[in-house]
C-alpha positions in Angstrom: -49.8 33.3 -70.6 -49.6 32.3 -74.0 -52.2 31.5 -77.0 -51.5 28.2 -78.3 -52.5 28.0 -82.2 -55.2 25.5 -83.0 -57.1 23.5 -85.3 -60.6 22.2 -85.4 -60.4 18.2 -85.4 -64.5 17.9 -85.8 -67.7 17.7 -84.0 -68.6 14.2 -82.2 -71.3 13.2 -79.9 -70.7 13.1 -76.3 -72.5 9.8 -74.8 -73.8 9.5 -72.5 -75.6 13.3 -72.8 -76.2 12.8 -76.4 -74.9 16.3 -76.7 -72.2 17.3 -79.1 -68.5 18.4 -78.7 -66.5 20.7 -80.7 -62.9 19.6 -80.8 -59.8 21.6 -81.0 -56.4 20.2 -80.9 -53.1 22.5 -80.8 -51.4 22.5 -84.3 -47.9 21.5 -82.9 -48.5 18.8 -80.1 -51.5 16.6 -78.8 -53.2 18.5 -76.4 -56.7 18.7 -77.6 -59.8 20.8 -76.3 -63.6 19.4 -75.9 -66.3 21.8 -75.6 -69.9 20.9 -75.2 -71.8 22.9 -78.0 -75.7 22.6 -79.1 -77.1 20.6 -82.0 -77.7 23.8 -84.1 -74.0 25.0 -83.8 -72.3 21.5 -84.3 -74.5 21.6 -87.3 -73.0 25.1 -88.4 -69.8 24.3 -88.0 -70.1 20.9 -89.6 -71.4 22.5 -92.8 -68.3 24.5 -92.5 -66.0 21.5 -92.4 -67.4 19.7 -94.9 -67.6 23.0 -97.5 -71.7 22.1 -98.0 -73.8 24.5 -99.5 -77.0 25.7 -97.9 -79.8 27.2 -99.6 -80.2 30.1 -97.3 -77.6 31.8 -95.3 -76.7 30.4 -92.0 -76.0 32.7 -88.7 -72.3 32.7 -89.4 -73.0 33.8 -93.1 -74.9 36.8 -91.9 -71.9 37.7 -89.3 -69.5 37.4 -91.9 -71.8 39.4 -94.2 -71.8 42.4 -91.4 -68.3 42.4 -90.8 -67.4 42.6 -94.4 -70.0 45.5 -94.9 -68.4 47.4 -92.1 -65.3 47.0 -93.7 -63.8 44.9 -90.9 -61.9 41.6 -91.1 -61.7 38.7 -88.6 -58.1 38.6 -87.6 -58.2 35.6 -85.4 -60.6 34.2 -82.4 -59.2 32.7 -78.9 -60.8 30.6 -76.5 -60.0 32.7 -73.2 -61.4 31.4 -70.2 -63.4 28.7 -68.5 -65.3 29.9 -65.5 -67.8 27.7 -64.0 -67.7 24.8 -66.8 -68.5 27.6 -69.5 -66.0 28.4 -72.0 -65.6 32.1 -73.1 -63.9 33.5 -76.3 -63.2 36.4 -78.2 -62.8 37.4 -81.9 -60.3 39.8 -83.0 -61.3 42.1 -85.6 -59.0 44.5 -87.9 -60.6 47.7 -89.6 -59.2 49.2 -93.0 -57.0 51.4 -91.2 -55.7 48.5 -89.3 -57.2 49.5 -85.5 -57.8 46.4 -83.6 -60.7 45.5 -81.7 -62.3 42.2 -79.9 -65.7 41.0 -79.6 -66.7 38.4 -76.9 -68.4 35.5 -78.2 -69.6 32.0 -77.5 -66.7 29.5 -78.7 -68.8 28.0 -81.1 -70.1 31.0 -82.7 -66.4 32.4 -82.9 -65.1 28.8 -84.4 -67.6 28.8 -87.0 -66.8 32.4 -87.8 -62.8 31.6 -87.8 -63.7 28.9 -90.3 -66.0 31.2 -92.3 -63.6 33.8 -92.7 -60.3 31.4 -92.6 -59.1 32.9 -89.7 -56.6 31.5 -87.0 -58.0 29.8 -84.2 -56.4 30.0 -80.5 -56.5 28.6 -77.2 -55.0 30.4 -74.0 -52.1 28.3 -72.7 -54.5 28.1 -69.0 -57.3 27.1 -70.6 -55.6 24.3 -72.2 -53.7 23.2 -68.7 -57.1 23.5 -67.0 -59.5 21.8 -69.5 -57.3 19.8 -71.9 -56.7 16.2 -72.8 -53.0 15.3 -73.3 -53.5 12.0 -75.1 -53.6 11.6 -78.8 -57.1 12.0 -80.9 -57.2 11.7 -84.6 -59.7 12.7 -87.2 -60.1 8.9 -87.7 -61.5 8.9 -84.0 -64.0 11.6 -84.3 -65.0 10.1 -87.7 -65.6 6.8 -85.6 -67.7 8.9 -83.5 -69.8 10.0 -86.1 -70.1 6.3 -87.2 -71.2 5.4 -83.7 -73.7 8.1 -83.7 -75.3 7.1 -86.7 -75.2 3.5 -85.8 -76.9 4.2 -82.5 -79.8 6.1 -84.3 -80.1 3.0 -86.6 -80.3 0.8 -83.5 -83.3 3.1 -82.0 -85.2 3.2 -85.4 -84.9 -0.6 -85.7 -86.3 -1.4 -81.8 -89.1 1.2 -82.4 -89.9 -0.7 -85.9 -89.4 -3.9 -83.8 -87.2 -5.1 -86.3 -85.1 -7.2 -83.8 -83.1 -8.8 -86.4 -81.8 -5.9 -87.7 -81.3 -4.4 -84.3 -79.0 -7.0 -83.4 -77.1 -6.8 -86.3 -76.6 -2.8 -85.4 -75.8 -3.9 -82.0 -73.0 -6.5 -83.4 -71.7 -3.6 -85.7 -71.5 -1.1 -82.5 -69.5 -3.7 -80.5 -67.5 -4.4 -82.9 -66.3 -0.8 -83.5 -66.0 -0.4 -79.7 -63.8 -3.3 -79.5 -61.6 -2.1 -82.1 -61.0 1.2 -80.2 -60.6 -0.6 -76.9 -64.1 0.8 -75.8 -63.2 3.8 -74.0 -61.8 5.8 -76.9 -65.3 5.9 -78.8 -66.6 8.2 -76.1 -64.4 11.2 -76.5 
């Protein structure tokens, strides 16, 4: 099988679990791949996507520095496999003599490293066939997920504070956003 060039669309909340999804989409097509990731990994990738500055280096900064100090470069990353509901990835590296190697990695770490080093992202075709989604998804829909997550947190805070008028207003905002998207698109 072949590798399909992909890009990071974004990070979104995965209701009802309240975990996070990393969304990769093939560059020339409409298929996309949702990958469950943890909160720290979601935060790291979000920092990279927003090009935000951090006070101290994050894990991907450290790994990038280690790779560079060893005179290596990240050539690409590939989501290579799906076994027992777990995704696997590889980081392709190249040294100054043009010798190549591969390092096993979690997809979230590999994607963060690819974003940090501006390396190409790929998904194995068979992984897209097995776990990919075929409907169109846009960055606006991922942004909508972020907005719904924020509103749900605000709703919970309002209920906790017994600010029921605020809670009702926030609930109405959530319903309006869900109605805009047909209710189902709001849960990637």
